[in-house]
C-alpha positions as CSV (number, residue, x, y, z in Angstrom):
1,M,-18.0,-3.6,-15.1
2,V,-19.7,-5.0,-12.0
3,K,-19.5,-8.7,-11.9
4,I,-20.6,-11.7,-9.9
5,P,-17.9,-12.2,-7.2
6,D,-15.7,-15.2,-7.9
7,I,-13.5,-17.4,-5.6
8,A,-10.5,-15.0,-5.9
9,D,-12.8,-12.1,-4.8
10,S,-13.9,-14.1,-1.8
11,S,-10.3,-14.9,-0.9
12,I,-9.6,-11.1,-0.9
13,E,-12.6,-10.5,1.4
14,N,-11.4,-13.3,3.6
15,L,-7.9,-11.7,3.8
16,F,-9.4,-8.5,4.8
17,N,-11.5,-10.1,7.5
18,S,-8.5,-12.1,8.8
19,L,-6.6,-8.7,9.3
20,D,-9.5,-7.3,11.4
21,G,-8.0,-6.1,14.7
22,Y,-4.5,-5.6,13.2
23,E,-3.5,-1.9,12.9
24,L,-1.2,-2.4,10.1
25,S,-0.3,-5.3,7.7
26,Y,1.8,-5.7,4.7
27,S,3.4,-8.5,2.7
28,Y,5.7,-9.1,-0.2
29,K,6.3,-12.2,-2.4
30,G,9.0,-12.4,-5.0
31,D,12.6,-11.6,-5.6
32,F,14.1,-9.8,-2.6
33,S,16.6,-7.4,-4.1
34,Q,18.6,-5.1,-1.8
35,K,16.5,-2.1,-3.0
36,L,13.2,-3.9,-2.1
37,T,14.4,-5.0,1.3
38,D,15.5,-1.4,2.0
39,S,12.1,-0.2,1.0
40,I,10.4,-2.6,3.3
41,L,12.5,-1.4,6.2
42,A,12.0,2.2,5.3
43,L,8.2,1.7,5.2
44,S,8.4,0.1,8.7
45,E,10.4,3.1,10.0
46,T,7.8,5.5,8.6
47,N,5.0,3.7,10.3
48,F,6.9,3.5,13.6
49,E,7.1,7.3,13.4
50,V,3.4,7.8,12.5
51,S,2.3,5.5,15.3
52,N,4.7,6.9,17.9
53,E,6.1,3.5,18.6
54,P,8.5,3.6,21.6
55,V,12.2,3.5,20.5
56,K,12.9,0.3,22.5
57,N,10.2,-1.5,20.6
58,R,11.4,-0.1,17.3
59,K,14.8,-1.4,17.7
60,K,13.6,-5.0,18.6
61,V,11.2,-5.1,15.7
62,Y,13.7,-3.6,13.2
63,F,16.4,-6.0,14.2
64,I,14.1,-9.0,13.8
65,M,12.9,-7.7,10.4
66,V,16.5,-7.4,9.2
67,E,17.3,-10.9,10.3
68,S,14.1,-12.3,8.7
69,L,14.8,-10.6,5.4
70,Q,18.4,-11.7,5.4
71,N,17.2,-15.3,6.1
72,I,15.2,-15.0,2.8
73,T,18.0,-13.6,0.7
74,R,20.6,-16.2,2.1
75,H,18.5,-19.0,0.8
76,Q,17.1,-17.3,-2.4
77,Q,18.8,-19.2,-5.1
78,S,16.9,-17.9,-8.1
79,K,13.8,-15.8,-9.0
80,E,11.8,-19.1,-9.4
81,L,12.4,-19.7,-5.6
82,E,10.3,-16.7,-4.5
83,G,10.5,-15.7,-0.9
84,F,7.7,-14.4,1.3
85,F,7.6,-11.7,4.0
86,S,4.8,-10.4,6.1
87,I,4.5,-8.1,9.1
88,H,1.3,-7.5,11.2
89,K,1.0,-4.9,13.9
90,A,-1.5,-5.9,16.6
91,K,-2.5,-4.0,19.8
92,F,0.0,-5.9,21.9
93,G,2.9,-6.4,19.5
94,F,4.1,-7.5,16.0
95,L,4.0,-10.8,14.1
96,I,6.9,-11.0,11.7
97,T,7.0,-13.9,9.2
98,S,9.4,-14.9,6.5
99,G,9.3,-17.8,4.2
100,N,11.4,-19.5,1.5
101,I,11.8,-22.8,-0.4
102,I,14.2,-25.2,1.2
103,Q,15.5,-28.6,0.0
104,N,14.1,-31.5,2.0
105,E,17.5,-32.9,2.7
106,H,18.4,-29.7,4.7
107,I,15.3,-29.9,7.0
108,P,16.6,-32.2,9.7
109,A,19.7,-30.1,10.4
110,L,17.7,-26.8,10.4
111,K,15.0,-28.3,12.6
112,E,17.6,-29.4,15.1
113,K,19.0,-25.9,15.3
114,L,15.6,-24.3,15.8
115,E,14.7,-26.8,18.5
116,K,18.0,-26.3,20.3
117,V,17.5,-22.5,20.4
118,N,13.9,-22.9,21.5
119,S,14.8,-25.2,24.4
120,M,17.1,-22.7,26.1
121,S,16.5,-20.2,28.8
122,Q,17.5,-16.5,28.4
123,E,20.6,-17.1,30.4
124,Q,21.5,-20.3,28.4
125,L,20.9,-18.3,25.1
126,K,23.3,-15.6,26.2
127,E,26.0,-18.2,27.1
128,Y,25.4,-20.1,23.9
129,Y,25.7,-16.9,21.8
130,Y,29.1,-16.0,23.2
131,D,30.3,-19.6,22.9
132,V,29.3,-19.7,19.2
133,L,30.9,-16.3,18.6
134,K,34.2,-17.4,20.3
135,S,34.4,-20.6,18.4
136,G,33.7,-18.9,15.0
137,A,31.4,-21.8,14.0
138,F,29.3,-19.9,11.5
139,S,29.1,-19.6,7.8
140,E,27.7,-17.4,5.1
141,K,24.4,-19.4,5.3
142,G,24.2,-18.7,9.0
143,G,25.6,-22.1,10.0
144,A,25.6,-21.4,13.8
145,G,22.4,-19.5,13.9
146,L,23.6,-16.4,15.7
147,G,20.7,-14.5,14.2
148,L,18.3,-17.1,15.5
149,I,19.7,-16.9,19.0
150,E,19.5,-13.1,19.0
151,M,15.9,-13.1,17.7
152,V,14.8,-15.2,20.6
153,R,16.7,-13.2,23.1
154,K,15.3,-9.9,21.8
155,S,11.8,-10.9,21.3
156,G,11.5,-13.0,24.5
157,N,9.5,-15.6,22.6
158,K,10.3,-19.0,20.9
159,L,10.7,-19.4,17.2
160,I,7.5,-20.6,15.4
161,Y,8.1,-22.6,12.2
162,D,6.7,-25.1,9.9
163,F,7.8,-27.0,6.8
164,T,5.1,-27.5,4.2
165,K,5.9,-30.1,1.6
166,I,5.9,-29.1,-2.0
167,D,7.3,-32.3,-3.6
168,N,9.8,-35.0,-2.8
169,E,12.7,-32.6,-3.2
170,S,11.5,-29.3,-1.6
171,S,9.3,-27.7,1.1
172,F,8.2,-24.3,2.0
173,F,9.8,-23.1,5.2
174,Y,7.7,-20.7,7.3
175,F,9.4,-18.8,10.1
176,Q,7.8,-16.4,12.6
177,I,8.7,-14.4,15.5
178,N,6.2,-12.7,17.8
179,V,7.4,-9.5,19.4
180,K,5.4,-8.4,22.5
181,T,5.5,-4.7,22.9
182,V,3.7,-4.4,26.3
183,A,4.8,-5.3,29.8
184,D,5.0,-9.0,30.5
185,D,2.2,-8.8,33.1
186,V,-0.2,-7.4,30.5
187,Q,-2.7,-10.0,29.3
188,T,-2.6,-10.2,25.5
189,D,-5.3,-11.6,23.1
190,S,-5.2,-14.1,20.3
191,S,-3.7,-11.6,17.8
192,L,-0.3,-12.7,19.2
193,N,-1.0,-16.4,18.7
194,N,1.8,-19.0,18.6
195,N,0.8,-20.5,15.3
196,L,1.2,-19.7,11.6
197,T,-2.5,-19.5,10.7
198,L,-2.5,-15.8,9.7
199,A,0.7,-16.1,7.8
200,K,-0.4,-19.1,5.8
201,T,-3.8,-17.5,5.1
202,V,-2.0,-14.4,3.8
203,H,0.5,-16.5,1.7
204,K,-2.3,-18.5,0.2
205,V,-4.3,-15.4,-1.0
206,V,-1.0,-13.8,-2.2
207,A,-0.3,-16.9,-4.3
208,E,-3.8,-17.3,-5.7
209,N,-4.0,-13.7,-6.9
210,K,-0.3,-13.5,-8.1
211,V,0.2,-10.7,-5.6
212,K,3.6,-9.0,-5.5
213,L,2.7,-7.0,-2.4
214,F,-0.2,-5.8,-0.3
215,F,-0.8,-3.2,2.3
216,H,-3.7,-3.2,4.9
217,G,-4.3,-0.3,7.3
218,R,-5.3,3.3,7.6
219,F,-3.8,5.1,4.7
220,E,-2.0,8.2,6.1
221,H,0.2,10.5,4.1
222,E,3.5,9.4,5.5
223,S,2.7,5.8,5.2
224,L,1.7,6.3,1.5
225,K,5.1,7.7,0.7
226,G,6.8,4.6,2.0
227,L,4.3,2.4,0.3
228,I,5.0,4.1,-3.1
229,A,8.7,3.5,-2.6
230,M,8.0,-0.1,-1.8
231,V,5.9,-0.5,-4.9
232,E,8.6,1.1,-7.1
233,G,11.1,-1.4,-5.6
234,S,9.0,-4.3,-6.3
235,I,8.4,-3.6,-10.0
236,G,10.7,-5.5,-12.3
237,K,13.8,-3.9,-13.8
238,S,12.5,-4.5,-17.3
239,V,9.6,-2.1,-16.7
240,G,10.2,1.4,-18.1
241,S,9.9,4.6,-16.2
242,A,6.7,5.6,-17.9
243,L,4.9,2.4,-17.0
244,K,6.2,2.7,-13.4
245,K,4.8,6.2,-13.2
246,T,1.4,5.0,-14.4
247,I,1.3,2.1,-11.9
248,V,2.1,4.5,-9.0
249,A,-0.5,7.1,-10.2
250,V,-3.2,4.5,-10.6
251,M,-2.4,3.2,-7.1
252,I,-2.8,6.7,-5.6
253,E,-6.1,7.2,-7.4
254,M,-7.4,3.9,-6.0
255,L,-6.3,4.7,-2.5
256,Q,-8.2,8.1,-2.8
257,N,-11.2,6.1,-3.9
258,I,-11.1,4.3,-0.5
259,C,-10.9,7.8,1.2
260,Y,-14.1,8.9,-0.7
261,H,-16.2,5.8,-0.5
262,G,-14.7,3.7,2.3
263,V,-16.4,3.2,5.7
264,D,-15.6,1.0,8.7
265,K,-17.7,-2.2,9.2
266,E,-19.5,-0.6,12.1
267,D,-21.6,2.7,12.1
268,A,-19.9,3.8,15.3
269,S,-16.5,4.2,13.8
270,A,-15.1,6.9,11.6
271,D,-12.2,4.7,10.5
272,K,-11.8,3.8,6.8
273,P,-9.6,0.7,6.7
274,G,-8.6,-0.5,3.3
275,L,-6.6,-3.1,1.5
276,I,-4.5,-2.7,-1.7
277,L,-2.9,-5.5,-3.7
278,I,-0.3,-5.1,-6.5
279,C,-0.4,-8.2,-8.8
280,E,1.7,-9.2,-11.8
281,D,1.3,-11.8,-14.4
282,D,2.8,-12.3,-17.9
283,I,0.9,-9.5,-19.6
284,K,-0.2,-7.0,-17.0
285,Y,-0.1,-5.4,-13.7
286,S,-3.3,-5.4,-11.7
287,I,-4.1,-3.1,-8.8
288,I,-6.8,-4.2,-6.5
289,T,-8.4,-2.4,-3.6
290,G,-10.9,-3.7,-1.0
291,N,-13.0,-1.7,1.5
292,Y,-16.4,-1.6,3.1
293,I,-19.0,0.7,1.5
294,D,-22.3,1.9,2.8
295,N,-25.1,0.0,1.1
296,N,-27.0,3.3,0.3
297,A,-24.0,4.4,-1.8
298,I,-23.7,1.3,-3.9
299,E,-26.3,2.1,-6.6
300,K,-24.8,5.5,-7.4
301,F,-21.3,4.1,-7.4
302,V,-22.2,1.2,-9.7
303,K,-24.0,3.5,-12.1
304,H,-21.0,5.8,-12.2
305,V,-18.6,2.9,-13.0
306,E,-20.9,1.5,-15.7
307,H,-21.2,4.9,-17.3
308,I,-17.5,5.5,-17.4
309,N,-16.9,2.0,-18.7
310,S,-19.4,2.6,-21.6
311,L,-17.6,5.7,-22.9
312,K,-15.1,6.0,-25.7
313,E,-11.9,7.9,-25.1
314,E,-13.1,11.2,-26.6
315,D,-16.3,11.0,-24.5
316,L,-14.3,10.4,-21.4
317,G,-12.4,13.6,-22.1
318,K,-15.7,15.6,-22.3
319,L,-17.0,14.0,-19.0
320,F,-13.7,14.8,-17.3
321,N,-14.0,18.5,-18.2
322,E,-17.6,18.6,-17.2
323,V,-16.9,17.2,-13.8
324,I,-14.0,19.7,-13.3
325,L,-16.4,22.6,-14.1
326,R,-19.2,21.2,-11.8
327,E,-17.0,20.4,-8.9
328,N,-15.1,23.6,-9.0
329,K,-18.3,25.3,-8.4
330,I,-19.3,23.2,-5.4
331,G,-15.8,23.1,-3.9
332,E,-15.3,19.3,-4.0
333,L,-12.8,19.0,-6.8
334,G,-11.5,15.4,-7.1
335,A,-14.3,13.3,-5.7
336,G,-15.8,12.6,-9.1
337,L,-12.6,12.5,-11.1
338,G,-10.8,9.5,-9.8
339,L,-12.7,6.8,-11.6
340,I,-12.6,8.8,-14.9
341,D,-8.8,9.2,-14.5
342,L,-8.4,5.5,-13.9
343,R,-10.0,4.7,-17.3
344,F,-7.6,7.3,-18.9
345,K,-4.5,6.0,-17.3
346,T,-5.1,2.2,-17.6
347,K,-6.9,2.3,-21.0
348,N,-8.9,-0.6,-19.6
349,K,-12.4,-1.0,-18.1
350,I,-12.7,-0.8,-14.3
351,E,-13.9,-4.0,-12.7
352,T,-15.8,-4.0,-9.4
353,S,-17.3,-6.8,-7.2
354,I,-19.6,-6.2,-4.3
355,L,-19.9,-8.9,-1.6
356,P,-22.7,-8.5,0.9
357,H,-21.5,-8.1,4.5
358,S,-24.4,-6.8,6.7
359,S,-27.7,-5.0,6.4
360,N,-25.9,-1.7,6.0
361,R,-22.4,-2.6,4.7
362,S,-21.0,-4.4,1.7
363,F,-17.4,-5.2,0.8
364,L,-16.3,-3.4,-2.4
365,I,-13.5,-4.7,-4.6
366,V,-12.2,-2.5,-7.4
367,K,-9.7,-3.8,-10.0
368,T,-7.8,-2.0,-12.7
369,H,-5.3,-3.5,-15.1
370,I,-2.3,-2.0,-16.8
371,N,-0.9,-3.9,-19.8
372,F,2.8,-4.1,-20.5
């Protein structure tokens, strides 16, 4: 089913474009269980390995991720108060953002603590850290802000934060640390900005589309294993193992679709960047992918989707066998099977939206839905 792009589709394309220039991005919104946070950290370690990130940088980023995730879990009082986490790898470093709902009455004390840490030099921070440690003036909620002090010390940057009012009782607290991974004398670009524009853009799209998590980047084998673990960790405990397997299998098929049809936004590049979103509402999981497609390939792709969507289950089986026989002969098994398999596994029609981008590129959104 090819449809006219709606506001939600445009927001997905805007998210994709906002991440242009970032080598890797992922985000999660929801209940931060220990299993989920472990999966987020494991995915990061995997991507450090894939990108050959220097050990020194890995340690700094990993520490700040742990502190940011702990900041969410400390203040996560119930599943209704969902937390938010995102990480973006730029050419010159990382942007690490966490967020959670906070009671307005607690804002002045927290703001004072943040400003105090931001006002100090590295030497003052070191002295303050040991003073606090000696005095024992900390609590389960991080009363003395030891983690805040260490994040500033390790990153070499000030804390970036904002309180966005929700109502008279609560606000959403955004908290970001930028970790520069190049020498201090290297000039960086706007990807390591000192504001929360990107994080808020990401959070807005995540909220609008009821996204549990998303991943943006180049989909390599090792990264996919970590991503699968993260998806499994984000799926609710009430979901049975059979449904979990279906969700993961559909996700893999859709990522392969990016590999088959995806292109970079410029002709000169061989990269195939993609975006995948896992969404959840009261009745279904939705898996959405976004990538650029060559305009010359659109008509064939659209006709293929429309044909698959028009078939009944028994006719899908016949088409599946025909494609296997045909593609075995030409040595390209798999390229024509993915969309057929998606219809089998989801038992729902495939939705696609195509948003014009340039004279030779369009942005392709593919959506599948798996009912509970």
